[in-house]
C-alpha positions, 0 to 999 in steps of 0.5 A, spaced: 542 576 745 540 583 746 539 586 739 545 591 739 542 597 734 545 603 731 541 607 736 546 604 741 552 606 736 553 614 737 558 616 732 562 622 734 565 627 729 569 625 724 576 628 722 575 632 716 582 634 715 589 636 717 590 636 724 594 638 729 597 637 736 596 639 742 603 641 743 603 645 736 596 649 739 600 650 746 606 653 743 601 657 737 596 660 744 604 662 747 606 666 741 599 669 740 599 672 748 606 674 748 604 678 741 599 681 745 602 682 751 608 686 748 603 690 743 599 692 750 605 695 752 607 699 745 599 701 745 598 703 753 605 706 754 604 711 747 597 712 749 598 714 756 604 719 754 600 722 748 595 724 752 599 728 758 605 729 754 603 731 747 608 726 744 612 719 744 619 719 743 624 713 740 627 712 747 620 711 750 618 706 744 624 702 746 622 702 753 615 700 751 618 694 748 623 692 753 617 692 758 613 688 754 618 683 752 619 682 760 612 682 761 611 677 756 616 672 758 614 673 765 606 672 763 609 665 759 611 662 765 606 664 770 600 662 765 604 655 764 605 654 771 597 655 772 595 650 766 592 657 762 595 653 756 591 646 757 586 645 751 580 645 756 582 652 759 583 655 751 577 651 749 573 655 754 570 648 757 574 649 763 573 657 764 579 660 769 578 668 768 580 669 774 586 665 774 588 669 768 587 676 771 591 674 777 595 671 774 597 678 770 595 682 777 602 678 779 606 680 773 604 687 773 607 687 780 613 683 778 614 688 773 613 694 777 618 691 782 624 690 777 623 697 774 623 701 779 627 697 785 632 696 781 631 702 777 632 699 770 626 702 767 628 709 765 624 713 760 618 708 763 613 712 767 609 709 773 603 711 768 605 708 762 605 701 766 599 702 769 596 703 763 599 697 760 596 693 765 589 695 764 590 695 757 594 688 757 589 684 762 583 686 757 586 684 751 589 678 754 581 676 756 579 678 749 585 674 745 582 668 749 575 669 747 577 670 740 580 664 740 575 659 743 570 659 738 575 656 732 578 652 738 571 649 739 570 648 732 576 645 730 575 640 737 567 638 734 570 636 727 576 632 730 582 636 727 585 636 734 589 631 735 588 628 742 587 621 744 581 618 741 577 613 745 571 608 745 567 608 751 563 603 753 559 602 759 551 602 761 547 607 760 546 611 767 554 612 766 554 615 759 549 619 759 553 623 764 559 624 759 559 629 754 564 630 750 567 636 753 567 632 759 572 628 756 576 633 754 576 637 760 577 631 765 581 626 761 584 629 755 581 624 750 576 625 744 570 621 744 570 616 737 564 612 739 560 609 745 557 602 745 552 601 751 552 595 755 546 590 755 541 590 761 543 588 767 545 580 769 546 579 761 552 576 761 551 574 753 549 582 751 555 585 755 559 580 750 556 582 744 556 589 746 564 589 748 565 585 741 562 591 737 566 596 741 572 592 739 570 593 732 569 600 732 576 601 735 579 598 729 574 602 724 576 608 727 583 607 729 582 608 737 587 609 742 584 607 747 578 603 751 574 607 756 569 604 760 564 607 764 561 603 769 558 603 776 564 601 781 560 596 785 559 592 779 565 588 780 564 581 777 561 585 771 566 589 770 571 583 770 567 580 765 567 586 760 575 587 761 576 579 760 573 580 753 576 586 751 583 582 751 582 581 745 584 587 743 591 590 744 589 597 746 589 600 753 583 599 758 581 604 763 576 605 767 572 611 769 571 613 776 563 612 777 558 617 780 560 616 787 567 615 786 568 621 783 566 625 789 571 622 793 577 621 787 576 629 786 580 630 793 587 631 794 591 626 795 596 626 800 602 621 801 603 620 809 606 614 808 607 608 803 600 609 801 597 615 799 590 618 803 585 623 801 584 630 804 577 630 806 578 637 808 584 641 807 586 647 810 582 653 806 589 657 804 595 654 802 602 657 807 603 661 800 596 664 799 596 666 807 603 669 806 600 673 800 594 675 804 598 677 810 602 682 806 597 684 803 593 686 809 599 689 812 600 694 806 593 695 805 592 697 812 598 701 813 596 705 807 589 706 809 591 708 817 595 714 813 590 715 809 584 716 814 588 719 820 584 726 820 578 722 820 580 717 825 582 723 830 576 727 828 572 721 830 575 720 836 575 728 838 567 727 837 566 722 841 569 724 847 565 730 847 559 727 845 558 722 852 562 720 857 566 714 856 572 710 853 573 712 845 575 705 843 570 700 844 574 693 846 570 686 845 572 679 846 571 675 838 573 668 836 579 669 831 582 663 827 582 657 829 578 659 835 583 663 838 580 669 842 582 677 841 580 684 843 576 687 837 576 694 836 572 699 834 569 706 836 564 707 842 558 708 838 554 706 844 552 708 852 554 701 854 560 696 853 557 689 853 562 683 853 558 678 857 554 671 856 548 675 854 549 681 848 543 684 845 545 685 838 544 693 836 538 695 831 535 700 828 533 706 832 537 702 838 536 707 844 543 704 847 545 708 842 550 715 843 549 721 839 553 720 833 552 713 834 547 712 829 552 716 824 558 712 826 555 705 824 551 708 818 557 710 814 561 704 818 565 709 821 566 705 828 569 700 824 576 703 822 580 702 828 579 694 826 586 696 821 589 696 828 587 689 828 589 687 822 595 690 823 596 686 829 595 680 825 588 678 829 583 680 823 584 680 815 581 685 811 576 680 807 574 675 811 567 672 815 565 677 820 566 675 828 560 675 832 560 676 839 562 670 844 555 669 846 552 669 839 558 664 837 556 659 842 549 660 840 549 659 834 554 653 834 549 649 838 544 651 832 548 650 826 552 644 825 557 648 820 557 655 823 564 653 826 567 652 820 567 660 819 574 660 823 578 656 818 580 663 816 581 669 820 575 674 820 575 680 816 572 687 816 568 686 811 566 680 808 562 676 802 556 675 807 557 683 807 557 686 801 551 681 799 546 685 804 547 679 810 549 685 815 546 687 822 542 684 826 540 676 826 533 675 829 531 668 826 536 662 825 534 662 818 538 669 817 544 666 820 544 660 816 544 665 810 549 669 813 553 663 814 552 660 807 555 665 804 561 665 809 563 658 807 563 660 799 568 665 801 572 660 805 571 654 800 573 659 793 577 663 796 582 667 792 586 675 791 581 677 786 575 675 790 578 679 796 579 685 791 572 684 788 569 685 796 573 690 797 571 694 791 564 692 793 565 694 799 568 701 797 561 702 793 556 700 799 560 705 804 559 711 798 552 709 797 551 710 805 549 703 805 555 701 810 558 694 810 
């Protein structure tokens, strides 16, 4: 029989005092953040009025208080729906800063809609609401960071009343399980862990399970967790048979292989669920939100840039013969073709099977073509493509059909770029991956960033890319 040494039985932190429940912690966190939101409204509104009007009236304070309460209620529902009050998130084990800030932005937009469309915010200015939104976002992040350290210490000391488990498994599977993983993925606190004997050592496994049962009694554990390779079915059955001597529930964790598949979303398509091996990058709700933002932003930008658009069109006409706009076929969402619009910056209008990519000091450029390209002014007509629905403000840049045909044959995952609408700017562009791709490695690097964008899309990611695009254009790098 294998020697069950003390080194194989690792003790987890022991409860050192009074514990508190998960429900009470979530209630405290929601109340704490509600206070933060209300105070942010009062401080933000008062600071704005003092700075611009040098006074704050009592009716202003009443308005700030009312807006703060409204914001607190809305944020509590949004945060709850996004799982922001779950213990792993509160403890900082599962970081969701983008979800927190995105949820707060949604709250501010909803408040603005209620206040100014329904006209219930008399005495509350737009500036005070914007100030409230900025201060509230910073304060919520700071509040979360303030909670993380004491909560993590409480978890380490066993003060959080989660379900306590005895881990039983092979050395390889146990080595990849940390206390933070158990808490984040399964909502469990580890009381102790017992390592099984080597392969084909049934007597050693029986001794290990007996030891685990004794440890469960000693620690008053709530359940026993198995961490074993799923392909060892006879061994799993042997351990489960031995654990029947304990009245505690026994659960089997996914092993390394199964964990990759079980992380996929299950879809009920019939009596039995199926695993979604590939999902649509954006849900219907996300596509609608992205489209609404595109329409509003593109319309505003067209109005803002109207003088520049008109001036550029006149300059192109005076500079060289030919049309003002250059139209070329591109592949859009799901391979649907459309004509992309650009200000003409070359003497040629290529749209065939062979297209030569633009390069520095290209002799085909018109007199003002280099300036238009360097400052990305030639891309502005694509705002019309966005309004038409052919493109989005942010997404993988569409390439000429000839280049799509070429790289689809050379790179297996190239066609995945068409899982979302192409964009005027994208993650690859703000990372400096724009212009010609003379080597296939250049396109592979650009494609890698496009796929990262598709797989990790969020509204906050779009905003960050747009802000970085503005910065790059201001620095005359062009995006």
